[in-house]
Phi, psi and omega in degrees: 000128180279166182302317180294322178293320178296316178297318178297319178297315180297317180293325181289327185242031187298321182287326175294318180294315179295322178296317179295317178294321177296318177295320177297315178299317179299314180296318178298316180294322178299317181287330184273312187245004177085164190296311187290323176294323178294316177298319177298316179300314179295323179295317179295315179297317180296317180296315181290328175294320178296316178297321176298320177295321177296318178296320177296324184288317185205019178073196183296332179297322179292323178294315179297319178297317180299311183288329176290324176289325181293320185252022180287153178273143182262000000 
């Protein structure tokens, strides 16, 4: 398989490959650091990734807007 064919294969199946790698990483972490620590780690990474996406979208103002809408009084 040539380099271009391999790259085309990876691009065509990128979500399957990422899903498999994510599952493998999750299983390794469960066996190494236990289930609850792994879930905590994934929750922290997901939360910080979400905040990073908000910062990319509109800076600190977007983060402030999100949290003010989340915790507003009705």
